[in-house]
C-alpha positions as CSV (number, residue, x, y, z in Angstrom):
1,M,31.5,28.9,33.2
2,T,28.4,27.1,35.4
3,D,29.5,24.0,36.6
4,S,26.9,21.4,37.7
5,T,27.6,18.2,39.3
6,L,25.4,14.6,39.3
7,E,26.1,11.7,41.0
8,G,24.1,8.7,42.4
9,G,25.0,5.1,42.3
10,G,28.9,5.1,43.2
11,A,29.4,6.8,39.9
12,S,29.7,10.6,39.3
13,A,29.4,13.1,36.0
14,T,30.3,16.4,35.5
15,T,28.7,19.0,33.2
16,A,30.4,22.3,32.0
17,I,28.5,24.4,29.9
18,G,29.9,27.5,28.7
19,E,28.3,31.1,28.8
20,N,29.4,32.3,25.4
21,D,29.8,29.4,23.2
22,G,26.7,27.3,24.3
23,V,29.0,24.2,23.8
24,V,27.5,21.4,26.6
25,T,30.8,18.9,27.5
26,T,30.0,16.0,29.7
27,S,33.0,13.9,31.4
28,A,31.8,10.9,33.3
29,S,33.9,8.7,35.7
30,P,35.3,5.1,34.5
31,G,33.1,3.7,37.0
32,A,29.7,5.6,35.4
33,S,31.3,4.7,31.7
34,A,31.4,1.1,32.5
35,A,28.4,1.1,34.4
36,Q,26.7,2.5,30.8
37,E,28.4,0.5,28.4
38,G,27.3,-2.5,30.3
39,T,23.7,-1.5,30.7
40,G,23.6,-0.7,26.7
41,F,25.6,-4.1,25.9
42,W,22.6,-6.2,27.6
43,R,19.7,-4.0,26.1
44,S,21.4,-5.1,22.9
45,Y,21.8,-8.3,23.9
46,G,18.4,-9.2,25.1
47,R,16.9,-7.1,21.9
48,R,19.0,-10.0,20.1
49,W,17.2,-12.4,22.0
50,A,14.0,-11.2,21.4
51,R,14.4,-12.1,17.3
52,V,15.7,-15.4,17.8
53,P,12.7,-17.2,17.9
54,A,11.4,-15.5,14.5
55,E,14.9,-16.3,13.5
56,S,15.1,-19.5,14.5
57,G,11.5,-20.6,13.4
58,V,12.5,-19.1,9.3
59,L,15.8,-21.2,9.6
60,F,14.3,-24.5,10.6
61,V,11.7,-24.5,7.9
62,A,14.0,-22.9,5.2
63,F,15.4,-26.4,4.6
64,P,11.9,-28.3,4.5
65,L,10.7,-25.9,2.0
66,A,13.3,-25.7,-0.1
67,V,13.5,-29.3,-0.1
68,I,10.1,-29.8,-1.9
69,A,10.8,-26.8,-4.3
70,T,13.8,-28.5,-5.5
71,S,11.8,-32.1,-5.4
72,V,8.7,-30.2,-7.5
73,L,10.7,-27.8,-9.6
74,W,13.2,-30.1,-11.0
75,P,11.3,-32.6,-12.4
76,L,8.7,-30.4,-13.6
77,F,10.8,-28.0,-15.0
78,S,12.9,-31.3,-16.9
79,T,9.8,-32.7,-18.1
80,G,8.7,-29.3,-19.7
81,I,11.9,-28.9,-21.5
82,G,11.8,-32.5,-22.6
83,L,8.5,-32.0,-23.7
84,L,8.6,-28.6,-25.2
85,V,7.9,-30.0,-29.0
86,L,4.9,-30.6,-27.4
87,V,2.2,-28.2,-26.5
88,V,1.8,-29.4,-23.1
89,G,5.5,-28.6,-22.4
90,F,5.2,-25.3,-22.7
91,F,2.6,-24.9,-20.2
92,L,5.0,-27.3,-18.0
93,V,7.7,-24.5,-18.0
94,L,5.5,-21.2,-17.4
95,A,3.8,-23.6,-14.5
96,S,7.4,-23.8,-13.0
97,L,8.4,-20.3,-13.3
98,Y,5.2,-19.6,-11.2
99,I,5.7,-21.8,-8.8
100,A,9.4,-20.5,-8.7
101,R,7.8,-17.0,-8.7
102,G,5.7,-17.9,-5.7
103,Y,8.3,-19.8,-3.9
104,G,10.7,-16.6,-3.9
105,T,8.2,-14.2,-3.1
106,M,7.5,-16.2,0.5
107,T,11.1,-16.6,1.0
108,L,11.0,-12.5,1.0
109,A,8.2,-12.5,3.5
110,M,9.6,-14.6,5.9
111,L,13.0,-12.7,6.1
112,E,11.0,-9.9,6.8
113,G,8.9,-11.6,9.4
114,A,12.1,-12.5,10.9
115,G,13.0,-8.4,11.0
116,R,15.1,-7.9,8.0
117,P,15.0,-5.1,5.9
118,R,13.0,-5.0,3.0
119,I,13.9,-6.0,-0.2
120,P,12.6,-4.3,-3.4
121,R,10.5,-6.4,-5.3
122,P,11.2,-7.2,-9.0
123,V,9.0,-5.0,-11.5
124,W,7.5,-7.9,-13.6
125,R,7.1,-7.5,-16.7
126,G,4.1,-7.6,-18.4
127,R,2.6,-8.7,-21.7
128,V,4.9,-8.6,-24.4
129,G,2.0,-8.7,-26.8
130,T,-1.3,-8.2,-27.7
131,G,-4.0,-11.0,-26.7
132,F,-3.7,-14.1,-25.0
133,I,-0.5,-15.5,-26.4
134,G,1.4,-11.9,-25.2
135,R,0.2,-12.8,-21.7
136,V,1.1,-16.1,-21.9
137,L,4.7,-15.4,-23.2
138,S,5.3,-12.6,-20.7
139,P,7.2,-14.8,-18.0
140,L,9.4,-16.1,-20.7
141,A,10.5,-13.0,-21.7
142,D,11.1,-11.7,-18.0
143,G,14.5,-12.6,-16.6
144,H,13.5,-11.9,-13.0
145,Y,11.7,-15.7,-13.5
146,W,14.3,-17.2,-13.9
147,I,16.6,-16.0,-11.7
148,Y,13.9,-16.8,-9.2
149,L,13.6,-20.8,-11.3
150,L,17.5,-21.1,-10.6
151,D,17.2,-20.0,-6.8
152,A,14.5,-22.2,-6.2
153,I,16.3,-25.2,-7.8
154,V,20.1,-24.9,-7.1
155,V,20.8,-21.8,-4.8
156,Q,18.0,-22.5,-2.0
157,I,18.7,-25.9,-1.5
158,A,22.5,-25.4,-1.1
159,V,22.2,-22.2,1.0
160,T,19.4,-23.8,3.4
161,T,20.9,-27.1,3.6
162,L,24.3,-25.1,5.6
163,T,22.4,-22.8,7.7
164,W,20.2,-26.0,8.8
165,S,23.0,-27.8,9.7
166,I,24.6,-24.9,11.6
167,F,21.6,-23.9,13.2
168,I,20.8,-27.5,14.5
169,T,24.3,-28.6,15.8
170,W,24.2,-24.8,17.5
171,V,20.9,-25.2,19.4
172,S,21.0,-29.1,20.3
173,T,24.9,-28.5,21.6
174,A,23.5,-25.8,23.3
175,L,20.0,-27.6,24.8
176,G,21.8,-30.7,25.2
177,G,24.9,-29.4,26.9
178,T,23.1,-27.3,29.4
179,T,20.8,-29.8,30.4
180,F,23.4,-33.1,30.5
181,W,23.2,-32.9,34.5
182,I,19.9,-34.6,34.0
183,W,19.5,-36.8,31.7
184,G,23.1,-37.8,31.7
185,G,22.9,-39.9,35.1
186,F,21.0,-42.7,33.1
187,L,23.4,-43.2,30.3
188,P,25.5,-46.4,31.0
189,T,29.1,-46.0,31.9
190,T,29.8,-49.4,32.6
191,G,32.8,-51.1,30.9
192,R,33.1,-47.2,29.3
193,T,37.2,-46.2,29.0
194,V,37.3,-43.2,26.9
195,W,35.7,-39.9,28.7
196,L,36.2,-36.5,26.6
197,S,37.3,-34.4,29.4
198,S,40.2,-36.9,30.6
199,V,41.2,-37.0,26.9
200,I,41.3,-33.1,26.5
201,W,43.1,-32.8,29.4
202,E,45.9,-35.5,28.9
203,W,46.3,-34.2,25.4
204,V,46.3,-30.4,26.9
205,T,48.7,-30.9,29.9
206,R,50.4,-34.2,29.1
207,T,49.6,-35.8,32.2
208,P,47.1,-38.6,33.1
209,A,43.8,-37.7,34.5
210,T,42.9,-38.5,38.0
211,F,39.6,-36.1,38.7
212,D,36.3,-38.1,38.4
213,P,35.6,-38.1,34.8
214,V,31.9,-38.3,34.7
215,T,31.4,-35.1,37.1
216,A,34.4,-33.3,34.6
217,D,32.6,-34.2,31.8
218,T,29.2,-33.2,33.2
219,V,31.0,-29.6,33.9
220,L,32.7,-29.7,30.5
221,Y,28.9,-30.4,28.6
222,A,27.3,-27.8,30.9
223,V,30.4,-24.8,30.3
224,V,30.4,-25.8,26.3
225,G,26.5,-25.5,26.2
226,L,26.4,-22.2,28.3
227,V,28.9,-20.9,25.7
228,F,26.5,-22.1,22.4
229,L,23.4,-20.9,24.2
230,F,25.2,-17.4,24.5
231,T,26.6,-17.4,21.1
232,L,23.0,-18.6,19.7
233,P,21.5,-15.3,19.5
234,Y,24.7,-14.3,17.1
235,I,24.6,-17.9,15.0
236,T,20.6,-17.2,14.1
237,R,21.3,-13.3,12.9
238,A,24.4,-14.4,11.1
239,L,22.9,-17.1,9.4
240,I,19.6,-14.9,7.9
241,T,21.8,-12.3,6.9
242,L,23.6,-15.0,4.9
243,H,19.7,-15.8,3.6
244,W,18.6,-12.4,3.5
245,S,22.2,-11.4,1.2
246,V,21.2,-14.3,-1.2
247,A,17.6,-13.2,-1.5
248,R,18.9,-9.4,-2.1
249,G,21.0,-10.4,-4.8
250,L,18.7,-12.8,-6.6
251,L,15.1,-11.7,-5.7
252,G,15.2,-8.0,-5.2
253,A,14.4,-6.0,-8.0
254,W,17.4,-4.7,-10.1
255,P,18.9,-1.0,-11.0
256,S,17.1,-1.2,-14.4
257,D,13.8,-2.0,-12.4
258,R,13.7,1.8,-10.6
259,L,14.3,3.0,-14.3
260,R,11.5,1.7,-16.4
261,R,9.1,1.9,-13.0
262,E,10.5,6.0,-13.8
263,V,10.0,6.1,-17.0
264,T,6.8,4.2,-16.8
265,E,5.8,6.8,-14.5
266,L,6.8,9.7,-16.4
267,S,5.1,8.7,-19.9
268,A,1.9,8.6,-17.2
269,S,2.5,12.3,-16.2
270,R,2.8,13.3,-19.3
271,A,0.0,11.8,-20.9
272,A,-1.8,13.4,-18.1
273,A,-0.2,16.7,-18.4
274,V,-1.7,16.6,-22.1
275,A,-5.2,15.8,-20.6
276,A,-5.1,18.2,-18.2
277,E,-3.8,21.0,-20.6
278,D,-6.5,20.1,-23.0
279,R,-9.1,19.9,-20.5
280,E,-8.2,23.6,-19.3
281,L,-8.0,24.7,-23.0
282,R,-11.5,23.2,-23.8
283,R,-13.0,24.9,-20.5
284,L,-11.4,28.6,-21.2
285,E,-12.3,28.0,-24.7
286,R,-16.2,27.9,-23.6
287,D,-15.8,30.4,-21.0
288,I,-14.2,32.4,-23.0
289,H,-17.1,31.8,-25.9
290,D,-20.1,31.8,-23.4
291,G,-19.2,34.8,-21.1
292,P,-16.6,37.7,-22.9
293,Q,-17.2,37.0,-26.5
294,Q,-21.2,37.5,-26.3
295,Q,-20.4,40.6,-24.2
296,L,-17.9,42.4,-27.0
297,I,-20.5,41.0,-29.9
298,R,-23.4,43.1,-28.0
299,L,-20.7,46.1,-27.2
300,R,-20.1,45.7,-30.5
301,M,-23.9,46.0,-31.7
302,D,-24.6,49.1,-29.3
303,I,-21.4,51.0,-30.6
304,A,-22.8,50.3,-34.5
305,A,-25.8,51.5,-33.5
306,A,-24.8,54.8,-31.6
307,Q,-22.8,56.2,-34.9
308,R,-26.0,55.7,-36.7
309,R,-28.0,57.7,-34.4
310,L,-25.0,60.1,-33.7
311,A,-26.8,62.6,-35.8
312,D,-30.4,62.1,-35.7
313,D,-30.6,61.4,-31.8
314,P,-27.9,62.7,-29.5
315,D,-29.5,61.2,-26.5
316,A,-30.3,57.6,-27.4
317,T,-26.6,57.9,-28.9
318,S,-25.4,58.8,-25.1
319,R,-27.5,56.0,-23.7
320,L,-26.6,53.5,-26.4
321,L,-22.8,54.7,-25.3
322,D,-23.4,54.2,-21.8
323,E,-24.9,51.1,-21.8
324,A,-21.7,50.1,-23.9
325,G,-19.4,51.2,-21.2
326,V,-21.3,49.0,-18.7
327,R,-20.4,46.1,-21.0
328,A,-17.4,47.0,-21.4
329,Q,-17.0,47.0,-17.7
330,D,-18.5,43.8,-17.6
331,A,-16.6,42.1,-20.5
332,L,-13.5,43.3,-18.9
333,D,-15.0,42.1,-15.0
334,E,-15.1,38.4,-16.6
335,L,-11.8,38.3,-18.4
336,R,-9.9,39.4,-15.0
337,A,-11.8,36.6,-13.7
338,L,-11.0,34.2,-16.4
339,S,-7.4,35.6,-16.4
340,R,-7.2,34.5,-12.6
341,G,-7.8,30.6,-14.2
342,F,-3.9,31.2,-14.8
343,A,-2.1,32.5,-11.9
344,P,-4.4,34.3,-8.9
345,P,-2.6,37.8,-8.2
346,I,-3.1,36.7,-4.1
347,L,-1.3,33.5,-5.0
348,Q,1.8,35.4,-7.0
349,D,1.8,37.9,-3.7
350,R,1.1,35.9,-1.3
351,G,1.8,32.8,-1.6
352,L,-0.4,29.4,-1.3
353,A,-1.9,29.8,2.4
354,A,-3.0,33.2,1.9
355,A,-4.8,32.0,-1.5
356,I,-6.7,29.1,0.0
357,D,-7.6,31.4,3.0
358,S,-9.6,33.7,0.1
359,L,-11.1,30.8,-1.2
360,A,-12.5,30.0,2.0
361,A,-13.5,33.1,2.5
362,R,-15.0,33.5,-0.7
363,S,-17.2,30.1,-0.7
364,T,-20.3,29.6,0.0
365,I,-20.7,27.5,3.0
366,P,-18.1,27.7,5.9
367,V,-14.4,26.7,5.2
368,T,-12.3,25.3,8.3
369,V,-8.9,25.9,7.0
370,T,-5.8,23.5,9.1
371,N,-2.5,24.9,7.4
372,D,0.5,22.8,9.3
373,V,3.1,24.1,6.5
374,S,5.3,26.4,7.7
375,T,5.7,30.1,6.3
376,D,9.7,29.4,5.9
377,V,9.1,26.6,3.6
378,A,9.2,27.7,-0.2
379,L,6.9,25.5,-2.2
380,P,7.8,25.8,-6.3
381,Q,5.2,27.9,-7.6
382,E,4.0,25.0,-10.2
383,V,2.9,23.0,-7.1
384,E,1.2,26.5,-5.3
385,R,-0.7,26.9,-9.0
386,N,-1.8,23.6,-9.7
387,L,-2.5,23.2,-5.8
388,Y,-4.5,26.1,-5.4
389,F,-6.9,25.2,-8.5
390,V,-7.2,21.9,-6.8
391,A,-8.6,23.5,-3.8
392,A,-11.1,25.7,-5.8
393,E,-12.3,23.0,-8.2
394,L,-12.9,20.8,-4.7
395,L,-14.5,23.5,-2.9
396,T,-16.8,24.2,-5.7
397,N,-17.3,20.7,-5.7
398,V,-18.7,21.0,-1.8
399,A,-21.0,23.6,-2.4
400,K,-22.7,22.1,-5.3
401,H,-23.4,18.7,-4.9
402,S,-22.9,18.0,-1.6
403,R,-25.7,19.3,0.6
404,S,-22.9,19.7,3.1
405,D,-23.1,22.6,5.8
406,R,-19.6,22.9,6.6
407,A,-16.0,22.1,4.6
408,R,-13.0,21.2,6.0
409,L,-9.3,21.7,4.1
410,T,-6.6,20.6,5.4
411,L,-2.7,21.7,4.1
412,A,0.2,19.5,5.7
413,L,3.8,18.9,4.8
414,A,4.8,15.2,5.3
415,G,8.7,14.3,4.5
416,N,8.8,15.5,0.6
417,A,5.4,15.5,-0.2
418,L,2.7,18.4,-0.3
419,T,-1.0,17.2,1.0
420,L,-4.0,19.1,0.3
421,S,-7.4,17.4,1.4
422,V,-10.8,18.7,1.1
423,S,-13.3,16.9,3.2
424,D,-17.3,17.2,3.8
425,D,-20.4,15.6,6.1
426,G,-22.4,15.5,3.5
427,V,-24.7,13.0,1.3
428,G,-21.5,11.2,-0.7
429,G,-21.7,9.6,-3.7
430,A,-18.9,11.5,-5.6
431,G,-16.9,9.7,-8.4
432,E,-14.7,10.4,-11.3
433,N,-16.8,11.2,-14.9
434,P,-14.2,11.2,-18.0
435,R,-13.1,15.0,-18.4
436,H,-15.1,16.1,-15.7
437,G,-14.8,17.0,-11.7
438,L,-12.6,14.6,-10.1
439,S,-10.9,12.9,-13.1
440,G,-9.8,16.4,-14.2
441,I,-8.2,16.9,-10.7
442,R,-6.7,13.5,-10.8
443,E,-5.6,14.6,-14.5
444,R,-3.4,17.5,-12.9
445,V,-2.1,16.0,-9.6
446,T,-0.9,13.0,-11.8
447,A,0.7,15.2,-14.1
448,M,2.7,16.4,-10.9
449,R,3.4,13.0,-10.6
450,G,1.3,13.2,-7.3
451,T,-1.3,10.6,-6.1
452,T,-5.0,11.3,-5.6
453,S,-7.4,9.6,-3.1
454,I,-11.2,9.6,-2.7
455,T,-13.5,8.5,-0.2
456,S,-17.2,8.9,-0.6
457,G,-20.1,7.5,1.1
458,P,-23.0,8.4,3.2
459,T,-21.0,10.3,6.0
460,G,-19.3,12.7,3.0
461,T,-16.2,12.7,0.6
462,T,-13.0,12.9,1.5
463,V,-10.3,13.5,-1.4
464,S,-6.8,13.8,-1.0
465,V,-3.9,14.8,-3.1
466,S,-0.4,14.1,-2.1
467,V,2.3,15.9,-4.8
468,P,6.3,15.9,-4.3
469,I,7.6,19.5,-3.8
470,S,11.7,18.8,-5.5
């Protein structure tokens, strides 16, 4: 057991370290604990005060904005309802829904500016049909628009009236009480018989007040002002939290929105997977037709010719069989090369990092590989396989089109996503053409619910893909 004692500032702490169990136990004297707690409280209190200006600004402007929104939206919406028999009423209702959406979005932005956590935005419904009518009718079929309208014309005016009244009362009491000693002397006191300090004293003690009421009122107002000023950060935070809670319940996304987004993403992923699979099958079909198939046709012709000359010209037959053997080996080599398009042996045996190093070594231009993924991280085989093909395609594009002298490949793991980036310093101009190159890469990555970023300019091209690994 090893003991060490730290002393300073009148406080002491003893740290005991167990040699066998490796557990560190620290005990501090009461004086040290009190000092640490005090320091922690004042630091936290200072951070609260740092947020007071932003919170006060939101609380101060929320009520006027709510009054303006209610004054505009109530007449607009009610007039639109009254004129629904006419075409103009329909558009007035739509206008009120769009204005309510804008006002609600501004409310969310102000709460974020006041330091509150970001509220997930709702998923706004797209068109409910085709053409102009489908686009126009979409707000009417989206419940979020109607909730935003209810919030703008009913809820916000009630909430902001309450919070604005409390906020103004608290601020005016804090500032007025702490500064009363400055301006209180200018107030007329001639003929005044009621003093707040005397009333409180006589009510509490049931005895007459014999002190100077002017001085007592000044002290009383200062104490009350200091109390209100000290608690102001807690009041602004509580009022902002009330606004944030109302906004989260009415203006935030619904659980069904997340489900709808996931369904949309899954549909896009499935479509991209189908497109990527079709593209790969067509590429494989073309490669087999242009390579091994032609070799096998020529091999069959050579064998047929050798059979015809077997009895008449043994030497020619031998040469034909030798050529047939060479063509058979060429066809076998091409088939092996094509089979790597399904699952490269090095990828299966040693993992993605080794497979990418092999790609870089076989590249016709120098490639600098940076791998920040630990070997202890187990990656899904499907992710490794697809990222290998993405890396192979990108390095091939660099070698063919970039006119670059070198390339850089980076593999990194950020959170729950694996990122692969390939960049060069070539001529740029990379773009997505349907069913070719980068378009096929995006389809492959989208099928894995990943994202693709392409940046291309005069100084080079950078393509980054990010794929979730779970």
